mmCIF file as gemmi writes it, N, C-alpha and C atoms, coordinates in Angstrom:
data_model
loop_
_atom_site.group_PDB
_atom_site.id
_atom_site.type_symbol
_atom_site.label_atom_id
_atom_site.label_alt_id
_atom_site.label_comp_id
_atom_site.label_asym_id
_atom_site.label_entity_id
_atom_site.label_seq_id
_atom_site.pdbx_PDB_ins_code
_atom_site.Cartn_x
_atom_site.Cartn_y
_atom_site.Cartn_z
_atom_site.occupancy
_atom_site.B_iso_or_equiv
_atom_site.pdbx_formal_charge
_atom_site.auth_seq_id
_atom_site.auth_asym_id
_atom_site.pdbx_PDB_model_num
ATOM 1 N N . MET Axp A 1 ? 26.184 -19.858 3.357 1 0 ? 1 A 1
ATOM 2 C CA . MET Axp A 1 ? 25.34 -19.196 4.319 1 0 ? 1 A 1
ATOM 3 C C . MET Axp A 1 ? 24.503 -17.997 3.215 1 0 ? 1 A 1
ATOM 4 N N . ASN Axp A 2 ? 25.438 -17.073 2.838 1 0 ? 2 A 1
ATOM 5 C CA . ASN Axp A 2 ? 24.84 -15.865 2.133 1 0 ? 2 A 1
ATOM 6 C C . ASN Axp A 2 ? 23.634 -16.49 1.073 1 0 ? 2 A 1
ATOM 7 N N . ASP Axp A 3 ? 24.282 -17.459 0.501 1 0 ? 3 A 1
ATOM 8 C CA . ASP Axp A 3 ? 22.939 -17.984 -0.191 1 0 ? 3 A 1
ATOM 9 C C . ASP Axp A 3 ? 21.682 -18.006 0.135 1 0 ? 3 A 1
ATOM 10 N N . ARG Axp A 4 ? 21.611 -18.679 1.316 1 0 ? 4 A 1
ATOM 11 C CA . ARG Axp A 4 ? 20.458 -19.286 1.966 1 0 ? 4 A 1
ATOM 12 C C . ARG Axp A 4 ? 19.612 -17.832 2.903 1 0 ? 4 A 1
ATOM 13 N N . ARG Axp A 5 ? 20.687 -16.742 2.626 1 0 ? 5 A 1
ATOM 14 C CA . ARG Axp A 5 ? 19.469 -15.702 3.306 1 0 ? 5 A 1
ATOM 15 C C . ARG Axp A 5 ? 19.353 -14.749 1.856 1 0 ? 5 A 1
ATOM 16 N N . TRP Axp A 6 ? 19.809 -15.023 0.443 1 0 ? 6 A 1
ATOM 17 C CA . TRP Axp A 6 ? 19.058 -14.529 -0.369 1 0 ? 6 A 1
ATOM 18 C C . TRP Axp A 6 ? 18.059 -14.96 -1.19 1 0 ? 6 A 1
ATOM 19 N N . ASP Axp A 7 ? 17.965 -16.728 -0.446 1 0 ? 7 A 1
ATOM 20 C CA . ASP Axp A 7 ? 16.468 -17.269 -0.808 1 0 ? 7 A 1
ATOM 21 C C . ASP Axp A 7 ? 15.756 -16.567 0.401 1 0 ? 7 A 1
ATOM 22 N N . ARG Axp A 8 ? 16.066 -16.829 1.391 1 0 ? 8 A 1
ATOM 23 C CA . ARG Axp A 8 ? 15.126 -15.864 1.905 1 0 ? 8 A 1
ATOM 24 C C . ARG Axp A 8 ? 14.616 -14.937 2.376 1 0 ? 8 A 1
ATOM 25 N N . ASN Axp A 9 ? 15.099 -14.08 1.453 1 0 ? 9 A 1
ATOM 26 C CA . ASN Axp A 9 ? 14.478 -12.615 1.213 1 0 ? 9 A 1
ATOM 27 C C . ASN Axp A 9 ? 13.873 -12.633 0.11 1 0 ? 9 A 1
ATOM 28 N N . PHE Axp A 10 ? 14.349 -13.477 -1.036 1 0 ? 10 A 1
ATOM 29 C CA . PHE Axp A 10 ? 13.348 -13.284 -2.127 1 0 ? 10 A 1
ATOM 30 C C . PHE Axp A 10 ? 12.07 -13.824 -1.388 1 0 ? 10 A 1
ATOM 31 N N . LEU Axp A 11 ? 12.018 -15.174 -0.767 1 0 ? 11 A 1
ATOM 32 C CA . LEU Axp A 11 ? 10.659 -15.81 -0.561 1 0 ? 11 A 1
ATOM 33 C C . LEU Axp A 11 ? 9.983 -14.811 0.147 1 0 ? 11 A 1
ATOM 34 N N . LEU Axp A 12 ? 10.443 -14.002 1.286 1 0 ? 12 A 1
ATOM 35 C CA . LEU Axp A 12 ? 9.498 -13.045 2.365 1 0 ? 12 A 1
ATOM 36 C C . LEU Axp A 12 ? 8.905 -11.916 1.266 1 0 ? 12 A 1
ATOM 37 N N . GLY Axp A 13 ? 9.94 -11.631 -0.007 1 0 ? 13 A 1
ATOM 38 C CA . GLY Axp A 13 ? 9.52 -10.723 -0.565 1 0 ? 13 A 1
ATOM 39 C C . GLY Axp A 13 ? 8.234 -10.886 -1.109 1 0 ? 13 A 1
ATOM 40 N N . VAL Axp A 14 ? 8.608 -12.053 -2.193 1 0 ? 14 A 1
ATOM 41 C CA . VAL Axp A 14 ? 7.34 -12.416 -2.991 1 0 ? 14 A 1
ATOM 42 C C . VAL Axp A 14 ? 5.644 -12.786 -2.066 1 0 ? 14 A 1
ATOM 43 N N . VAL Axp A 15 ? 6.038 -13.743 -0.826 1 0 ? 15 A 1
ATOM 44 C CA . VAL Axp A 15 ? 5.173 -13.782 -0.068 1 0 ? 15 A 1
ATOM 45 C C . VAL Axp A 15 ? 4.549 -12.157 0.412 1 0 ? 15 A 1
ATOM 46 N N . ASN Axp A 16 ? 4.916 -11.679 0.595 1 0 ? 16 A 1
ATOM 47 C CA . ASN Axp A 16 ? 4.468 -9.938 0.977 1 0 ? 16 A 1
ATOM 48 C C . ASN Axp A 16 ? 3.74 -9.515 -0.322 1 0 ? 16 A 1
ATOM 49 N N . GLY Axp A 17 ? 4.108 -9.558 -1.699 1 0 ? 17 A 1
ATOM 50 C CA . GLY Axp A 17 ? 4.104 -8.842 -2.576 1 0 ? 17 A 1
ATOM 51 C C . GLY Axp A 17 ? 2.976 -9.849 -2.896 1 0 ? 17 A 1
ATOM 52 N N . VAL Axp A 18 ? 2.884 -10.902 -2.856 1 0 ? 18 A 1
ATOM 53 C CA . VAL Axp A 18 ? 1.126 -11.55 -2.95 1 0 ? 18 A 1
ATOM 54 C C . VAL Axp A 18 ? -0.056 -10.89 -2.056 1 0 ? 18 A 1
ATOM 55 N N . PHE Axp A 19 ? 0.73 -11.096 -0.735 1 0 ? 19 A 1
ATOM 56 C CA . PHE Axp A 19 ? -0.319 -10.805 0.448 1 0 ? 19 A 1
ATOM 57 C C . PHE Axp A 19 ? -0.873 -9.272 0.195 1 0 ? 19 A 1
ATOM 58 N N . VAL Axp A 20 ? -0.02 -8.112 -0.434 1 0 ? 20 A 1
ATOM 59 C CA . VAL Axp A 20 ? -0.151 -6.888 -0.103 1 0 ? 20 A 1
ATOM 60 C C . VAL Axp A 20 ? -1.219 -6.973 -1.983 1 0 ? 20 A 1
ATOM 61 N N . THR Axp A 21 ? -1.173 -7.701 -2.945 1 0 ? 21 A 1
ATOM 62 C CA . THR Axp A 21 ? -1.604 -7.565 -3.749 1 0 ? 21 A 1
ATOM 63 C C . THR Axp A 21 ? -3.511 -8.022 -3.527 1 0 ? 21 A 1
ATOM 64 N N . ALA Axp A 22 ? -3.404 -9.27 -2.981 1 0 ? 22 A 1
ATOM 65 C CA . ALA Axp A 22 ? -4.304 -9.925 -2.882 1 0 ? 22 A 1
ATOM 66 C C . ALA Axp A 22 ? -5.271 -9.219 -1.82 1 0 ? 22 A 1
ATOM 67 N N . GLY Axp A 23 ? -4.256 -8.469 -1.063 1 0 ? 23 A 1
ATOM 68 C CA . GLY Axp A 23 ? -5.291 -7.061 0.674 1 0 ? 23 A 1
ATOM 69 C C . GLY Axp A 23 ? -5.941 -6.289 -0.948 1 0 ? 23 A 1
ATOM 70 N N . ASP Axp A 24 ? -4.939 -5.67 -1.806 1 0 ? 24 A 1
ATOM 71 C CA . ASP Axp A 24 ? -5.306 -4.89 -2.128 1 0 ? 24 A 1
ATOM 72 C C . ASP Axp A 24 ? -6.189 -4.784 -3.119 1 0 ? 24 A 1
ATOM 73 N N . ALA Axp A 25 ? -6.284 -5.908 -3.716 1 0 ? 25 A 1
ATOM 74 C CA . ALA Axp A 25 ? -8.102 -6.265 -4.851 1 0 ? 25 A 1
ATOM 75 C C . ALA Axp A 25 ? -9.037 -6.531 -3.626 1 0 ? 25 A 1
ATOM 76 N N . PHE Axp A 26 ? -8.842 -6.552 -2.285 1 0 ? 26 A 1
ATOM 77 C CA . PHE Axp A 26 ? -10.404 -6.592 -1.992 1 0 ? 26 A 1
ATOM 78 C C . PHE Axp A 26 ? -10.807 -5.54 -1.209 1 0 ? 26 A 1
ATOM 79 N N . PHE Axp A 27 ? -9.287 -4.295 -1.04 1 0 ? 27 A 1
ATOM 80 C CA . PHE Axp A 27 ? -10.135 -2.991 -0.802 1 0 ? 27 A 1
ATOM 81 C C . PHE Axp A 27 ? -9.608 -1.655 -1.704 1 0 ? 27 A 1
ATOM 82 N N . HIS Axp A 28 ? -9.912 -2.36 -2.91 1 0 ? 28 A 1
ATOM 83 C CA . HIS Axp A 28 ? -9.735 -1.642 -4.202 1 0 ? 28 A 1
ATOM 84 C C . HIS Axp A 28 ? -10.513 -0.522 -3.907 1 0 ? 28 A 1
ATOM 85 N N . GLY Axp A 29 ? -10.762 0.627 -4.552 1 0 ? 29 A 1
ATOM 86 C CA . GLY Axp A 29 ? -11.634 1.831 -4.356 1 0 ? 29 A 1
ATOM 87 C C . GLY Axp A 29 ? -12.8 1.689 -5.445 1 0 ? 29 A 1
ATOM 88 N N . SER Axp A 30 ? -12.372 1.15 -6.288 1 0 ? 30 A 1
ATOM 89 C CA . SER Axp A 30 ? -14.019 0.547 -7.358 1 0 ? 30 A 1
ATOM 90 C C . SER Axp A 30 ? -14.787 -0.463 -6.651 1 0 ? 30 A 1
ATOM 91 N N . LEU Axp A 31 ? -14.251 -1.338 -5.364 1 0 ? 31 A 1
ATOM 92 C CA . LEU Axp A 31 ? -14.802 -1.761 -4.885 1 0 ? 31 A 1
ATOM 93 C C . LEU Axp A 31 ? -15.344 -1.864 -3.988 1 0 ? 31 A 1
ATOM 94 N N . VAL Axp A 32 ? -15.216 -0.555 -3.007 1 0 ? 32 A 1
ATOM 95 C CA . VAL Axp A 32 ? -15.406 -0.411 -1.684 1 0 ? 32 A 1
ATOM 96 C C . VAL Axp A 32 ? -16.171 0.904 -1.707 1 0 ? 32 A 1
ATOM 97 N N . LEU Axp A 33 ? -15.379 1.994 -1.993 1 0 ? 33 A 1
ATOM 98 C CA . LEU Axp A 33 ? -15.378 3.311 -1.979 1 0 ? 33 A 1
ATOM 99 C C . LEU Axp A 33 ? -16.819 3.622 -3.135 1 0 ? 33 A 1
ATOM 100 N N . ALA Axp A 34 ? -16.282 3.575 -4.024 1 0 ? 34 A 1
ATOM 101 C CA . ALA Axp A 34 ? -17.529 3.725 -5.319 1 0 ? 34 A 1
ATOM 102 C C . ALA Axp A 34 ? -18.883 3.426 -5.091 1 0 ? 34 A 1
ATOM 103 N N . PRO Axp A 35 ? -18.89 2.077 -4.346 1 0 ? 35 A 1
ATOM 104 C CA . PRO Axp A 35 ? -20.521 1.942 -4.238 1 0 ? 35 A 1
ATOM 105 C C . PRO Axp A 35 ? -20.912 2.477 -2.504 1 0 ? 35 A 1
ATOM 106 N N . PHE Axp A 36 ? -20.166 2.923 -1.985 1 0 ? 36 A 1
ATOM 107 C CA . PHE Axp A 36 ? -20.237 3.509 -0.401 1 0 ? 36 A 1
ATOM 108 C C . PHE Axp A 36 ? -20.651 4.746 -0.789 1 0 ? 36 A 1
ATOM 109 N N . LEU Axp A 37 ? -20.411 5.463 -1.837 1 0 ? 37 A 1
ATOM 110 C CA . LEU Axp A 37 ? -20.913 6.78 -1.877 1 0 ? 37 A 1
ATOM 111 C C . LEU Axp A 37 ? -21.896 6.82 -2.722 1 0 ? 37 A 1
ATOM 112 N N . ALA Axp A 38 ? -22.194 5.696 -3.714 1 0 ? 38 A 1
ATOM 113 C CA . ALA Axp A 38 ? -23.354 5.572 -4.135 1 0 ? 38 A 1
ATOM 114 C C . ALA Axp A 38 ? -24.392 5.731 -3.484 1 0 ? 38 A 1
ATOM 115 N N . GLU Axp A 39 ? -24.482 4.551 -2.551 1 0 ? 39 A 1
ATOM 116 C CA . GLU Axp A 39 ? -25.781 4.559 -1.393 1 0 ? 39 A 1
ATOM 117 C C . GLU Axp A 39 ? -25.971 5.913 -0.493 1 0 ? 39 A 1
ATOM 118 N N . LEU Axp A 40 ? -24.351 6.704 -0.54 1 0 ? 40 A 1
ATOM 119 C CA . LEU Axp A 40 ? -24.913 7.686 0.421 1 0 ? 40 A 1
ATOM 120 C C . LEU Axp A 40 ? -25.496 9.047 -0.561 1 0 ? 40 A 1
ATOM 121 N N . GLY Axp A 41 ? -25.505 8.76 -1.688 1 0 ? 41 A 1
ATOM 122 C CA . GLY Axp A 41 ? -26.346 9.769 -2.595 1 0 ? 41 A 1
ATOM 123 C C . GLY Axp A 41 ? -24.98 10.97 -3.455 1 0 ? 41 A 1
ATOM 124 N N . THR Axp A 42 ? -23.901 10.402 -3.766 1 0 ? 42 A 1
ATOM 125 C CA . THR Axp A 42 ? -22.971 11.266 -3.945 1 0 ? 42 A 1
ATOM 126 C C . THR Axp A 42 ? -23.043 11.468 -5.525 1 0 ? 42 A 1
ATOM 127 N N . SER Axp A 43 ? -22.317 12.185 -6.159 1 0 ? 43 A 1
ATOM 128 C CA . SER Axp A 43 ? -22.647 12.721 -7.589 1 0 ? 43 A 1
ATOM 129 C C . SER Axp A 43 ? -21.779 11.852 -8.315 1 0 ? 43 A 1
ATOM 130 N N . PRO Axp A 44 ? -22.35 11.63 -9.365 1 0 ? 44 A 1
ATOM 131 C CA . PRO Axp A 44 ? -21.265 10.645 -10.548 1 0 ? 44 A 1
ATOM 132 C C . PRO Axp A 44 ? -20.503 11.545 -10.511 1 0 ? 44 A 1
ATOM 133 N N . VAL Axp A 45 ? -19.943 12.762 -10.679 1 0 ? 45 A 1
ATOM 134 C CA . VAL Axp A 45 ? -18.689 13.184 -10.436 1 0 ? 45 A 1
ATOM 135 C C . VAL Axp A 45 ? -17.655 12.787 -10.106 1 0 ? 45 A 1
ATOM 136 N N . VAL Axp A 46 ? -18.367 12.889 -8.767 1 0 ? 46 A 1
ATOM 137 C CA . VAL Axp A 46 ? -16.853 12.75 -7.713 1 0 ? 46 A 1
ATOM 138 C C . VAL Axp A 46 ? -16.655 11.032 -7.537 1 0 ? 46 A 1
ATOM 139 N N . ILE Axp A 47 ? -17.616 10.127 -8.08 1 0 ? 47 A 1
ATOM 140 C CA . ILE Axp A 47 ? -17.637 9.243 -8.162 1 0 ? 47 A 1
ATOM 141 C C . ILE Axp A 47 ? -16.354 8.371 -9.266 1 0 ? 47 A 1
ATOM 142 N N . GLY Axp A 48 ? -16.892 9.378 -10.172 1 0 ? 48 A 1
ATOM 143 C CA . GLY Axp A 48 ? -15.626 9.043 -11.083 1 0 ? 48 A 1
ATOM 144 C C . GLY Axp A 48 ? -14.534 9.252 -11.076 1 0 ? 48 A 1
ATOM 145 N N . LEU Axp A 49 ? -14.083 10.19 -10.023 1 0 ? 49 A 1
ATOM 146 C CA . LEU Axp A 49 ? -12.773 10.784 -9.628 1 0 ? 49 A 1
ATOM 147 C C . LEU Axp A 49 ? -12.396 9.983 -9.046 1 0 ? 49 A 1
ATOM 148 N N . ILE Axp A 50 ? -12.733 9.043 -8.482 1 0 ? 50 A 1
ATOM 149 C CA . ILE Axp A 50 ? -12.611 8.268 -7.526 1 0 ? 50 A 1
ATOM 150 C C . ILE Axp A 50 ? -10.816 7.871 -8.195 1 0 ? 50 A 1
ATOM 151 N N . PRO Axp A 51 ? -10.89 6.72 -9.073 1 0 ? 51 A 1
ATOM 152 C CA . PRO Axp A 51 ? -9.666 6.347 -9.389 1 0 ? 51 A 1
ATOM 153 C C . PRO Axp A 51 ? -9.148 7.012 -10.016 1 0 ? 51 A 1
ATOM 154 N N . ALA Axp A 52 ? -9.297 8.349 -10.469 1 0 ? 52 A 1
ATOM 155 C CA . ALA Axp A 52 ? -8.046 9.477 -10.705 1 0 ? 52 A 1
ATOM 156 C C . ALA Axp A 52 ? -7.678 9.758 -9.791 1 0 ? 52 A 1
ATOM 157 N N . MET Axp A 53 ? -8.227 10.246 -8.358 1 0 ? 53 A 1
ATOM 158 C CA . MET Axp A 53 ? -7.586 10.555 -7.267 1 0 ? 53 A 1
ATOM 159 C C . MET Axp A 53 ? -6.444 9.527 -6.501 1 0 ? 53 A 1
ATOM 160 N N . ARG Axp A 54 ? -6.908 8.464 -6.702 1 0 ? 54 A 1
ATOM 161 C CA . ARG Axp A 54 ? -6.744 6.997 -6.585 1 0 ? 54 A 1
ATOM 162 C C . ARG Axp A 54 ? -4.79 6.944 -6.816 1 0 ? 54 A 1
ATOM 163 N N . VAL Axp A 55 ? -4.926 7.232 -8.381 1 0 ? 55 A 1
ATOM 164 C CA . VAL Axp A 55 ? -3.232 7.032 -9.004 1 0 ? 55 A 1
ATOM 165 C C . VAL Axp A 55 ? -2.762 8.532 -8.49 1 0 ? 55 A 1
ATOM 166 N N . ALA Axp A 56 ? -3.722 9.587 -8.979 1 0 ? 56 A 1
ATOM 167 C CA . ALA Axp A 56 ? -2.829 11.289 -8.602 1 0 ? 56 A 1
ATOM 168 C C . ALA Axp A 56 ? -2.056 10.88 -7.118 1 0 ? 56 A 1
ATOM 169 N N . LEU Axp A 57 ? -2.933 10.447 -6.252 1 0 ? 57 A 1
ATOM 170 C CA . LEU Axp A 57 ? -2.622 10.626 -4.719 1 0 ? 57 A 1
ATOM 171 C C . LEU Axp A 57 ? -1.796 9.53 -4.087 1 0 ? 57 A 1
ATOM 172 N N . TYR Axp A 58 ? -1.702 8.275 -5.123 1 0 ? 58 A 1
ATOM 173 C CA . TYR Axp A 58 ? -0.443 7.372 -4.243 1 0 ? 58 A 1
ATOM 174 C C . TYR Axp A 58 ? 0.551 7.022 -4.042 1 0 ? 58 A 1
ATOM 175 N N . PHE Axp A 59 ? 1.399 8.284 -4.7 1 0 ? 59 A 1
ATOM 176 C CA . PHE Axp A 59 ? 2.514 8.596 -4.589 1 0 ? 59 A 1
ATOM 177 C C . PHE Axp A 59 ? 3.15 9.563 -3.345 1 0 ? 59 A 1
ATOM 178 N N . LEU Axp A 60 ? 2.42 10.483 -2.864 1 0 ? 60 A 1
ATOM 179 C CA . LEU Axp A 60 ? 2.306 11.685 -1.829 1 0 ? 60 A 1
ATOM 180 C C . LEU Axp A 60 ? 2.793 10.858 -0.637 1 0 ? 60 A 1
ATOM 181 N N . PRO Axp A 61 ? 2.178 10.147 -0.271 1 0 ? 61 A 1
ATOM 182 C CA . PRO Axp A 61 ? 2.835 9.585 1.269 1 0 ? 61 A 1
ATOM 183 C C . PRO Axp A 61 ? 3.968 8.951 1.325 1 0 ? 61 A 1
ATOM 184 N N . GLN Axp A 62 ? 4.673 8.762 -0.48 1 0 ? 62 A 1
ATOM 185 C CA . GLN Axp A 62 ? 5.601 7.549 -0.411 1 0 ? 62 A 1
ATOM 186 C C . GLN Axp A 62 ? 7.075 9.393 -0.328 1 0 ? 62 A 1
ATOM 187 N N . LEU Axp A 63 ? 6.457 9.974 -1.019 1 0 ? 63 A 1
ATOM 188 C CA . LEU Axp A 63 ? 7.156 11.704 -1.443 1 0 ? 63 A 1
ATOM 189 C C . LEU Axp A 63 ? 7.768 12.527 0.402 1 0 ? 63 A 1
ATOM 190 N N . VAL Axp A 64 ? 6.944 12.291 1.224 1 0 ? 64 A 1
ATOM 191 C CA . VAL Axp A 64 ? 6.853 12.541 2.245 1 0 ? 64 A 1
ATOM 192 C C . VAL Axp A 64 ? 7.864 11.667 3.337 1 0 ? 64 A 1
ATOM 193 N N . VAL Axp A 65 ? 7.257 10.299 3.01 1 0 ? 65 A 1
ATOM 194 C CA . VAL Axp A 65 ? 8.578 9.878 3.674 1 0 ? 65 A 1
ATOM 195 C C . VAL Axp A 65 ? 9.704 9.577 3.397 1 0 ? 65 A 1
ATOM 196 N N . ALA Axp A 66 ? 9.724 9.738 2.086 1 0 ? 66 A 1
ATOM 197 C CA . ALA Axp A 66 ? 11.048 9.881 1.745 1 0 ? 66 A 1
ATOM 198 C C . ALA Axp A 66 ? 12.059 10.814 2.051 1 0 ? 66 A 1
ATOM 199 N N . ASN Axp A 67 ? 10.889 12.269 1.694 1 0 ? 67 A 1
ATOM 200 C CA . ASN Axp A 67 ? 11.902 13.304 2.244 1 0 ? 67 A 1
ATOM 201 C C . ASN Axp A 67 ? 12.473 13.129 3.702 1 0 ? 67 A 1
ATOM 202 N N . ARG Axp A 68 ? 11.753 12.743 4.653 1 0 ? 68 A 1
ATOM 203 C CA . ARG Axp A 68 ? 12.083 12.232 6.412 1 0 ? 68 A 1
ATOM 204 C C . ARG Axp A 68 ? 13.174 11.409 6.603 1 0 ? 68 A 1
ATOM 205 N N . LEU Axp A 69 ? 12.963 10.574 5.503 1 0 ? 69 A 1
ATOM 206 C CA . LEU Axp A 69 ? 14.166 9.128 5.916 1 0 ? 69 A 1
ATOM 207 C C . LEU Axp A 69 ? 15.331 9.734 4.709 1 0 ? 69 A 1
ATOM 208 N N . SER Axp A 70 ? 15.299 10.393 4.281 1 0 ? 70 A 1
ATOM 209 C CA . SER Axp A 70 ? 16.531 10.402 2.944 1 0 ? 70 A 1
ATOM 210 C C . SER Axp A 70 ? 18.011 10.615 4.211 1 0 ? 70 A 1
ATOM 211 N N . HIS Axp A 71 ? 17.52 11.368 5.388 1 0 ? 71 A 1
ATOM 212 C CA . HIS Axp A 71 ? 19.202 11.741 6.329 1 0 ? 71 A 1
ATOM 213 C C . HIS Axp A 71 ? 18.846 10.483 7.254 1 0 ? 71 A 1
ATOM 214 N N . GLU Axp A 72 ? 18.153 9.612 7.289 1 0 ? 72 A 1
ATOM 215 C CA . GLU Axp A 72 ? 18.944 8.45 8.516 1 0 ? 72 A 1
ATOM 216 C C . GLU Axp A 72 ? 19.358 7.734 7.678 1 0 ? 72 A 1
ATOM 217 N N . ALA Axp A 73 ? 20.377 7.425 8.796 1 0 ? 73 A 1
ATOM 218 C CA . ALA Axp A 73 ? 21.337 6.469 8.075 1 0 ? 73 A 1
ATOM 219 C C . ALA Axp A 73 ? 20.594 4.903 8.132 1 0 ? 73 A 1
ATOM 220 N N . HIS Axp A 74 ? 20.086 4.348 9.043 1 0 ? 74 A 1
ATOM 221 C CA . HIS Axp A 74 ? 19.289 2.821 9.185 1 0 ? 74 A 1
ATOM 222 C C . HIS Axp A 74 ? 17.958 3.385 8.726 1 0 ? 74 A 1
ATOM 223 N N . LYS Axp A 75 ? 17.697 2.427 7.528 1 0 ? 75 A 1
ATOM 224 C CA . LYS Axp A 75 ? 16.102 2.867 6.807 1 0 ? 75 A 1
ATOM 225 C C . LYS Axp A 75 ? 15.264 1.696 7.132 1 0 ? 75 A 1
ATOM 226 N N . LEU Axp A 76 ? 15.963 0.181 7.526 1 0 ? 76 A 1
ATOM 227 C CA . LEU Axp A 76 ? 15.289 -1.351 7.402 1 0 ? 76 A 1
ATOM 228 C C . LEU Axp A 76 ? 14.326 -0.958 8.42 1 0 ? 76 A 1
ATOM 229 N N . PRO Axp A 77 ? 15.077 -0.352 9.927 1 0 ? 77 A 1
ATOM 230 C CA . PRO Axp A 77 ? 14.032 -0.542 10.718 1 0 ? 77 A 1
ATOM 231 C C . PRO Axp A 77 ? 12.276 0.241 10.622 1 0 ? 77 A 1
ATOM 232 N N . TYR Axp A 78 ? 12.587 1.285 9.897 1 0 ? 78 A 1
ATOM 233 C CA . TYR Axp A 78 ? 10.965 1.87 9.296 1 0 ? 78 A 1
ATOM 234 C C . TYR Axp A 78 ? 10.475 0.983 8.33 1 0 ? 78 A 1
ATOM 235 N N . TYR Axp A 79 ? 11.288 0.298 7.951 1 0 ? 79 A 1
ATOM 236 C CA . TYR Axp A 79 ? 10.383 -0.809 6.716 1 0 ? 79 A 1
ATOM 237 C C . TYR Axp A 79 ? 9.425 -1.643 7.495 1 0 ? 79 A 1
ATOM 238 N N . ARG Axp A 80 ? 10.553 -2.08 8.066 1 0 ? 80 A 1
ATOM 239 C CA . ARG Axp A 80 ? 10.109 -3.422 9.136 1 0 ? 80 A 1
ATOM 240 C C . ARG Axp A 80 ? 8.495 -2.712 9.782 1 0 ? 80 A 1
ATOM 241 N N . ILE Axp A 81 ? 8.756 -1.583 10.431 1 0 ? 81 A 1
ATOM 242 C CA . ILE Axp A 81 ? 7.573 -0.953 10.734 1 0 ? 81 A 1
ATOM 243 C C . ILE Axp A 81 ? 6.445 -1.219 10.39 1 0 ? 81 A 1
ATOM 244 N N . THR Axp A 82 ? 6.451 -0.363 9.081 1 0 ? 82 A 1
ATOM 245 C CA . THR Axp A 82 ? 5.405 0.064 8.395 1 0 ? 82 A 1
ATOM 246 C C . THR Axp A 82 ? 4.686 -1.118 7.495 1 0 ? 82 A 1
ATOM 247 N N . SER Axp A 83 ? 5.786 -1.557 6.902 1 0 ? 83 A 1
ATOM 248 C CA . SER Axp A 83 ? 5.362 -3.603 6.366 1 0 ? 83 A 1
ATOM 249 C C . SER Axp A 83 ? 4.756 -4.318 7.438 1 0 ? 83 A 1
ATOM 250 N N . THR Axp A 84 ? 4.767 -4.375 8.415 1 0 ? 84 A 1
ATOM 251 C CA . THR Axp A 84 ? 4.168 -4.869 9.528 1 0 ? 84 A 1
ATOM 252 C C . THR Axp A 84 ? 2.776 -4.318 9.915 1 0 ? 84 A 1
ATOM 253 N N . THR Axp A 85 ? 2.692 -3.512 10.245 1 0 ? 85 A 1
ATOM 254 C CA . THR Axp A 85 ? 1.474 -2.219 10.147 1 0 ? 85 A 1
ATOM 255 C C . THR Axp A 85 ? 0.393 -2.479 9.05 1 0 ? 85 A 1
ATOM 256 N N . ARG Axp A 86 ? 1.057 -2.485 7.69 1 0 ? 86 A 1
ATOM 257 C CA . ARG Axp A 86 ? 0.09 -3.02 6.773 1 0 ? 86 A 1
ATOM 258 C C . ARG Axp A 86 ? -0.514 -4.08 6.598 1 0 ? 86 A 1
ATOM 259 N N . ASN Axp A 87 ? 0.369 -4.883 6.437 1 0 ? 87 A 1
ATOM 260 C CA . ASN Axp A 87 ? 0.071 -6.575 7.297 1 0 ? 87 A 1
ATOM 261 C C . ASN Axp A 87 ? -0.676 -6.566 8.197 1 0 ? 87 A 1
ATOM 262 N N . LEU Axp A 88 ? -0.696 -6.423 8.927 1 0 ? 88 A 1
ATOM 263 C CA . LEU Axp A 88 ? -1.68 -6.506 9.957 1 0 ? 88 A 1
ATOM 264 C C . LEU Axp A 88 ? -3.008 -5.6 9.632 1 0 ? 88 A 1
ATOM 265 N N . ALA Axp A 89 ? -3.014 -4.497 9.208 1 0 ? 89 A 1
ATOM 266 C CA . ALA Axp A 89 ? -4.454 -3.758 8.372 1 0 ? 89 A 1
ATOM 267 C C . ALA Axp A 89 ? -5.049 -4.519 7.465 1 0 ? 89 A 1
ATOM 268 N N . PHE Axp A 90 ? -4.034 -5.579 6.931 1 0 ? 90 A 1
ATOM 269 C CA . PHE Axp A 90 ? -4.684 -6.475 5.86 1 0 ? 90 A 1
ATOM 270 C C . PHE Axp A 90 ? -5.533 -7.616 6.264 1 0 ? 90 A 1
ATOM 271 N N . LEU Axp A 91 ? -4.832 -8.091 7.235 1 0 ? 91 A 1
ATOM 272 C CA . LEU Axp A 91 ? -5.536 -8.996 7.762 1 0 ? 91 A 1
ATOM 273 C C . LEU Axp A 91 ? -6.841 -8.54 8.843 1 0 ? 91 A 1
């Protein structure tokens, strides 16, 4: 029975990864934000900084959450809530 649980968890992890990667491809900053800012008349310098800011600021929310959850005994409920929220937002 333990092997079935591992197989199920692996499959759900792969499906979640595919779903998030596909959603991220459609919501990528260079596909959405840069053309939008160009239409608004933003300077090319700001548009050029979008990929750099995306990479630089990517880990900031993770650091804040990791600091808050480091003292919690059970972290899985928080993961389930945030994962479900993220997947519903991509839908």
